[in-house]
C-alpha positions, 0 to 999 in steps of 0.5 A, a space after each residue: 456490288 450493291 444496287 446503288 453502285 450499279 446505278 451510279 456506274 450506269 449514270 456515269 456511263 450515260 453522262 459520258 455517252 451524252 457528252 460524246 453524242 453532244 460533241 458529235 452533234 455539235 461537230 455535225 452541226 458545224 459541218 452542215 453550216 459549212 456545207 450550207 455556205 459552200 452550197 450558197 457559194 455554188 448557187 451564186 456562182 451558177 447564177 453568175 454563170 447563167 447571167 453571163 451566158 444569157 448576156 452573151 447569147 443576147 448580145 450575139 442575137 443583136 449582131 
């Protein structure tokens, strides 16, 4: 096999590797976005719960 054929095969392999890695990267970015949204929802729920607890404690102090 001559050098041009070997280089062309290596280039094709690198292109395939790049495509695979790009697809994996895109998938990981989508997962990160999903986790960020889920985290934001948990944060909001925690804030709501803290406000309810604070409100309950404040109302009990007034009695």
